[in-house]
C-alpha positions, 0 to 999 in steps of 0.5 A: 525522595528517590521513589518519586523522582522521574527516573524511578517512575519511568523505571516502574512504568517500563517494567509494569508495561513489559512484565504484566503483558508478558504474563498475560500473553504467556498464560493466554498463549499456552491456553490458546496453543492447547486449544489451537492444537486440538482445533488444527488436529480436528481441521486437519483430519477433516480436511484430509478426509474431504480431500480423500472423498473428493479424490475417490469420487473422481476415480469412481466417476472416471471408471463409471464414465470409461464403462458407460461410454465404451459401447459407443466408441468407434472401433475403426478409422475408416467405418463407423463401427462402435464397440456394440456392433463388434460385440454383436458380430462376436456373438454371431460367429465362431470363426477364429479369423473373425474373432481375431479381426474384432480383437485387433479393431478394439485394441486401439480403444483399449490402448488409449484407455490404458495410456490414460489411466496408469492404474489400470491393469487390464480391460476384459469383455466377456460375451454371454456365449463364453467368449472373451476379449482381453487387453492387459498391461503385462497381464492376461486371462487364463485361456480356459477361464469361464467367469459365469459362476464367479460371484463377481460376475453373478453380481454384475449381471444382476445389477443390470448395468450398474457399476460392481465394485469387487473386493480387493485381492490377487485374482486367480484367473489373471496371469501375473496378477497382483493385488488389485480391485475390479470394476465391472458393468453389464452392457446392453445394446442401446437400441434393443436393450439386448444383453451384449456381455460384461465389461471389467476393468482390473485396477491396481492399488495405485488407483488409491495413490491420490489418498496417501496425502497424510500430512502427519503419518507418524501421528495418524493413519487413513483407512478406506474401507467397504461397507463390511469394514474391509480395508481397501486402502491404508496409509502404510499399505500393510493392512489391505484386504484385512478388516479394520481394527476392532475399535474402528470397525465398531465406530465405522459400522455404528456411524450414522449420517454422512460424517461423524467425529469420535474423540476420547483421551487417546485418539480422535477419529473422523469417518465420512462416507463416500456419497456414491457407494457405501465405502467409508474413509477413516482418519484416526489420530492419536492425541497422546502422540500429538501432544508428545510431539508438540509438548516441547512447544509448550515448554518453549513458550515458558522458557521464552516468556521468562527470557523476555521478562528478564531482558525487558527488566534490564531494558527498563533500567537502562532505557530509564537511565538513558531517557532521564539522564539528559533531563536530570542534567537540564534541571540541575543546570537550571537550578544552579544557574537560576539567579543568572540573567540568561541561562544557556545550555549547550545542546547536542546537535546530533539529538533530534528527538524531544530531549534535543528539542527541549535543550535547543528550545530553551536556548532559543527561548533565551535568545528569543526573549533578547531579540523580542525586546530589542524588536519591540524598542526598534518597532516603537521608535520606527512608529514614532519616527513614522508619526513625526514624518507625517506630522511634518508632512501635514505642516502647511499642507493647505498652503502647498495645495493652494500654491500648486492650484494657483500655478495650475490656474495661471498655466491654464490662462496662459495655455501652457499645457505641459505646466498644467499636466505637471502641476496636476500630477504633482498635486495628486502625487502630494496628496497620495504621499501624505494620506494618513488614514491607512498604510494600505491602499488598492493596488489601482491607487498605486498604479495611479501614483506611478502614472502621475510620476511618469506623466511628469518624467514623460514631459521631461524626457519627451520621446526618449522615455517609453512607459508600458504597463501589463497589469492583470485586472483582478490584482487592482482591488487587492490591498498593499503598502503605498509607495512601493512601486514609484521609488522603483520606477524612479530608480529605474530612470535615474540609474538605468535610463538617464545615462543610456544613449538613445531611447529607452523603455520602462515596463511594469508587470503585475500578476497573481500566483497562488497566495502572492501578487507580484510586481516586476519593474524592468528597463533596458538601460545601462544595468549593473556590473557584477560588483554592483550586483554583489554590493546591492545584494549585500545591502538587502541582506542586512536587517532593517535599521532605523535612525534617530527621530528627526534624522533622514536617510538618503535611502529612505525612498530607494530600493532598500527602503522598499525592502525594509518596509516589506520585511517589517510590515509582512515579514518577508525576507525576500520581498525584493529581488532583482536581476541585472546585466551590464548594458542590457538592463535591470529587473526588479521584482517585489512580492506582496501577500494577497488578501493580507487586510483579511488576515 
């Protein structure tokens, strides 16, 4: 029996819902993590290489642009003399003064280039006749240097205007030289295509500083090598000028295509060629070090999973006991008291969850049963009382009709118009009041009933009473309970205007707002005192009452009767509201649902 109770079932469900997913998630996470490490390692290597290649391309494009556009730059701020013009003058003169002037005029161009690129050590121009112009950042050429037999110069001239990239190293012909890389290009007259000399940029190794963005320097290394495998840059700056390690060198030389990836149990190597030349960027990552570095994360996954399983086990026991305890208490109370007539359980008002609702609804259910029985008896008695009233009203109805018709005929013969109006209005009111075919009538009929009543009262009061109607046309066809408005108009006359000196007015307004139709009956009579207002509000707040069959209450046609009928028929607790002020008048407002007959 213990196994089948709700507490045990809930505990087992919570354990299964928590522990099984933990096991599944742990195994899946362990495998996914291992796979993710491999994928991320490859992705990081590829991304790093792509960024490095792009950085190299940007550098080479800058160098290419400088060397191509150098001839077209102006050497004077007053006269448009280009670098090519100055080189032609330099070639045709041996005058040291003119050579000095030319160097001075080119100094501004070289300064701008040096200031724009912090990795340029020096800028050098060599003419075919052995002259040169140099401008360096703390460096300069040896005075007696002649480049014609050097390999870099020969390769540059043989390139006929293409960019030549030299080897990395310390250049002996430069004073204060440090490890650097040279870029050179042959210069030709743009008009005559005449050879004007060689332009060379000597760049420090800072030119490759943008490549030193290795996200995991302890696990990998990045190399930039030329076509022969000689290292131009590496992440540690300790192997520049050397050849790649044997394993990487063989892979680099054996590479086919623009990008290739090599992997084994110890390392992952990604090699990508620089599109504009034969350089290669190599990223070498130690797989063993990656797993050694991140292996603790795998252990951490297992430790966390075991800890979560234990915690969820205790939570399952605690939650199953917490959730089922009030339910078990309720079932025990119901079993213990099932023989009693009404079983009530004291609910915890602080609980707003389903358990609190269960306690609250159980108590409310018992109260509702009692209330339902009371209301059923009350409704039956009210129905019987209404039927009795209708039967009483129908007694001798033909006699009353005939009597009023006789009075009306005599008044017409005697030409007494006031009696004609009163008897006709009274007859119409009488016929309207005892209609038994339906409790619902059109609003137009209810307004006509008020008009008949006011016709009688205006004969009685003469010009002392002014009657005003402000009714919206669309609401006249809506159905409503009959005899709601005339009792309120009657109250306005007898309690508001009868004791007022001078003339008075009654205004009836009708309008619709959303799903409700509102009627306001206002008078400018004597109004009510605050004590009377309070007393009337208390009277309206009382639930509807009924008297014994055959008895009639004095309030049966008053405001209380209207309020009770709205409450019983429509279920409106605030069907009648009012505002009143002493010596200023009273306004009574009733609300009726629109389209009630269609519900």
